[in-house]
RODO-2510 file (C-alpha; in nm, 4 decimals, decimal comma):
residues 186
     n   res          X          Y          Z
     1     a     1,9177    -1,6686     0,1893
     2     p     2,0928    -1,3543     0,0121
     3     q     1,9900    -1,4109    -0,3196
     4     d     1,6000    -1,3496    -0,1727
     5     a     1,4653    -1,0517    -0,2934
     6     w     1,2223    -1,0756    -0,0606
     7     g     1,4685    -1,1226     0,2461
     8     w     1,6101    -0,7744     0,1149
     9     m     1,2465    -0,6011     0,0456
    10     a     1,1915    -0,6735     0,4400
    11     l     1,5254    -0,5498     0,5640
    12     g     1,4806    -0,2166     0,3422
    13     l     1,1214    -0,2138     0,5354
    14     a     1,2730    -0,2697     0,8849
    15     h     1,5591    -0,0242     0,8227
    16     a     1,3316     0,2287     0,6797
    17     r     1,0902     0,1882     1,0049
    18     q     1,3912     0,2585     1,2015
    19     r     1,5013     0,5628     1,0454
    20     r     1,7971     0,4211     0,8800
    21     m     1,7377     0,5460     0,5458
    22     t     2,0594     0,4848     0,3911
    23     d     2,0607     0,1224     0,4961
    24     a     1,7212     0,0888     0,3812
    25     k     1,8358     0,2225     0,0192
    26     a     2,0726    -0,0587     0,0457
    27     a     1,8521    -0,3309     0,0992
    28     f     1,6280    -0,1536    -0,1403
    29     d     1,8752    -0,1865    -0,4021
    30     q     1,9953    -0,5062    -0,3487
    31     a     1,6019    -0,6584    -0,3400
    32     v     1,5674    -0,5183    -0,7177
    33     d     1,8833    -0,6610    -0,8347
    34     r     1,7348    -0,9764    -0,7633
    35     m     1,4094    -0,9387    -0,9145
    36     s     1,2859    -1,0143    -1,2566
    37     p     1,2367    -0,6955    -1,3986
    38     a     0,8459    -0,8192    -1,4489
    39     e     0,7875    -0,8113    -1,0616
    40     w     1,0121    -0,5243    -1,0318
    41     q     0,8034    -0,3338    -1,2760
    42     r     0,4702    -0,4675    -1,0995
    43     l     0,5718    -0,3364    -0,7694
    44     d     0,7491    -0,0074    -0,8804
    45     r     0,3852     0,1732    -0,9902
    46     l     0,3659     0,5389    -0,9692
    47     e     0,0183     0,5441    -1,0129
    48     r    -0,0308     0,3823    -0,6769
    49     v     0,0853     0,6996    -0,5285
    50     m    -0,0611     0,9460    -0,8232
    51     a    -0,3734     1,1116    -0,8869
    52     p    -0,5932     0,8690    -1,1235
    53     r    -0,6121     1,1449    -1,3856
    54     e    -0,2441     1,1970    -1,4185
    55     a    -0,1533     0,8062    -1,3828
    56     k    -0,3951     0,7903    -1,7436
    57     a    -0,1624     1,0561    -1,9079
    58     l     0,1767     0,8923    -1,7400
    59     a     0,0469     0,5386    -1,8675
    60     k     0,0609     0,6919    -2,2140
    61     a     0,3583     0,8885    -2,1861
    62     d     0,6990     0,7464    -2,3386
    63     a     0,9756     0,6033    -2,1442
    64     a     1,1784     0,9435    -2,1003
    65     t     0,8330     1,1429    -2,0189
    66     r     0,8324     0,8393    -1,7505
    67     g     1,1364     0,8796    -1,6457
    68     d     1,0894     1,2924    -1,5786
    69     a     0,7982     1,2514    -1,4007
    70     e     0,9340     1,0261    -1,1700
    71     r     1,1716     1,2217    -1,0422
    72     n     0,9514     1,5182    -1,0845
    73     l     0,7019     1,3076    -0,8149
    74     w     0,9439     1,2020    -0,5980
    75     f     1,0620     1,5690    -0,6007
    76     l     0,7912     1,7408    -0,5161
    77     a     0,6696     1,4970    -0,3004
    78     d     0,4803     1,6434     0,0236
    79     p     0,7713     1,7803     0,2285
    80     l     0,5209     1,6407     0,5525
    81     w     0,5741     1,3016     0,3949
    82     s     0,9370     1,3113     0,4830
    83     s     1,2267     1,5544     0,5490
    84     d     1,5308     1,4707     0,2864
    85     d     1,5408     1,4278    -0,0724
    86     e     1,5249     0,9967    -0,0864
    87     q     1,2545     0,9611     0,1707
    88     p     0,9841     0,9719     0,0000
    89     r     1,1226     0,7280    -0,2592
    90     l     1,2085     0,4853     0,0394
    91     e     0,9067     0,5597     0,2302
    92     f     0,7158     0,4452    -0,0868
    93     l     0,9199     0,1233    -0,1091
    94     a     0,8210     0,0225     0,2482
    95     r     0,4753     0,0948     0,1957
    96     v     0,4989    -0,1205    -0,0895
    97     a     0,7114    -0,3848     0,1118
    98     y     0,4996    -0,3819     0,3953
    99     a     0,1373    -0,4319     0,1786
   100     e     0,3263    -0,7222    -0,0121
   101     l     0,4890    -0,8613     0,3224
   102     r     0,1119    -0,8318     0,4839
   103     w    -0,1697    -0,8806     0,2488
   104     s     0,0014    -1,1138    -0,0507
   105     e    -0,1941    -1,4618    -0,0698
   106     p    -0,0420    -1,6525    -0,3446
   107     e    -0,1964    -1,9569    -0,3095
   108     e    -0,5003    -1,7115    -0,3897
   109     r    -0,3816    -1,4678    -0,6549
   110     l    -0,3517    -1,1803    -0,4419
   111     v    -0,1286    -0,9439    -0,4018
   112     g    -0,0390    -0,7115    -0,1355
   113     a    -0,0515    -0,3697    -0,2881
   114     d    -0,2744    -0,4512    -0,4974
   115     t    -0,5682    -0,5539    -0,2261
   116     d    -0,7870    -0,2788    -0,0851
   117     r    -0,5942    -0,2418     0,2377
   118     g    -0,2876    -0,2761     0,0626
   119     r    -0,3777     0,0242    -0,2129
   120     i    -0,4892     0,2628     0,0852
   121     y    -0,1470     0,1504     0,2992
   122     v     0,0799     0,2290     0,0163
   123     r    -0,0940     0,5825    -0,0651
   124     y    -0,1771     0,7140     0,2750
   125     g     0,0966     0,5394     0,4901
   126     p     0,0236     0,3242     0,8371
   127     p    -0,3238     0,4509     1,0048
   128     s    -0,3027     0,6881     1,2842
   129     t    -0,5863     0,4301     1,4779
   130     i    -0,7323     0,1576     1,3788
   131     a    -1,0341     0,0597     1,5459
   132     r    -1,2241    -0,3145     1,5058
   133     l    -1,6347    -0,3367     1,5067
   134     d    -1,7191    -0,7134     1,5488
   135     f    -2,0865    -0,7204     1,4961
   136     r    -2,2450    -1,0597     1,6199
   137     p    -2,6289    -1,0597     1,6135
   138     p    -2,8738    -1,2108     1,8304
   139     d    -2,9511    -1,5783     1,8090
   140     n    -3,3053    -1,4808     1,7393
   141     a    -3,1919    -1,2699     1,4702
   142     a    -3,2795    -1,3563     1,1021
   143     g    -3,2605    -1,2234     0,7498
   144     r    -2,9735    -1,0951     0,5373
   145     f    -2,9346    -0,7775     0,8147
   146     a    -2,8353    -1,0203     1,0356
   147     a    -2,5099    -1,1726     0,9347
   148     a    -2,2190    -1,1408     1,1546
   149     g    -1,9308    -0,9444     1,0384
   150     i    -1,6141    -0,7656     1,1357
   151     t    -1,5544    -0,3869     0,9879
   152     i    -1,1986    -0,2499     1,0966
   153     f    -1,1503     0,1185     1,0414
   154     w    -0,8308     0,3097     0,9838
   155     v    -0,8711     0,6376     1,0565
   156     y    -0,5926     0,9132     0,9771
   157     d    -0,4970     1,2124     1,1351
   158     s    -0,5661     1,4319     0,8478
   159     g    -0,9283     1,3239     0,8852
   160     l    -0,9591     1,0168     0,6489
   161     v    -1,1507     0,7484     0,7509
   162     f    -1,1321     0,3754     0,5244
   163     a    -1,3787     0,0791     0,6108
   164     f    -1,2858    -0,2808     0,5128
   165     t    -1,5213    -0,5842     0,6208
   166     g    -1,4869    -0,9395     0,5007
   167     n    -1,2521    -1,1654     0,6894
   168     t    -0,9737    -1,0504     0,8907
   169     r    -0,7342    -1,3458     0,8833
   170     y    -0,6818    -1,2974     0,4986
   171     a    -0,6226    -1,0766     0,2438
   172     r    -1,0125    -1,0590     0,1578
   173     q    -1,0499    -0,7711     0,3683
   174     r    -1,2759    -0,5259     0,1293
   175     l    -1,3271    -0,1568     0,1725
   176     a    -1,6693    -0,1270     0,2672
   177     f    -2,0154     0,0043     0,1534
   178     d    -1,9440     0,2998    -0,1555
   179     d    -1,6429     0,3660    -0,0317
   180     a    -1,4529     0,2718    -0,3312
   181     a    -1,6321     0,5601    -0,5275
   182     v    -1,5589     0,8280    -0,2240
   183     i    -1,1826     0,7171    -0,2511
   184     a    -1,1667     0,7340    -0,6088
   185     s    -1,2697     1,1260    -0,5771
   186     i    -0,9878     1,2179    -0,3143
***
């Protein structure tokens, strides 16, 4: 379906993961050409990778200032994140595409890149290690602390660890405990 923007996004993601960045850029460009301006604007939010304070300032800026900020952001992107001028931007698009394809649930109005796992994935990339803790209380356990549950831990080589709880089959898994406040401060 050559007119399907999400087919092109998936192709761009596949090329990016194979480190074929010229092909990834061409596929992402095709996807953008086929998306509505509103959908592209929702996906292409620099705020996903900016510090909250900087994101708030950018939200108040005019179009020219936003354009300059975008060019500077990708120019100054962490050199450990990529190896050439276009790779930070293409890696960002690949992460957004993955989050959208993996965790979106249109019937539930859940948008993948805006879920807890999607936001972490776009900002920090794929975790180095994923661990699962499946708690099943004994049959005679009672009370609110005895509920069964699954917690998924994403561990990064940098030392960051994120815990997600809830139903793992859908996009409903949320950051565990009070991690949201900790993440906002990182």
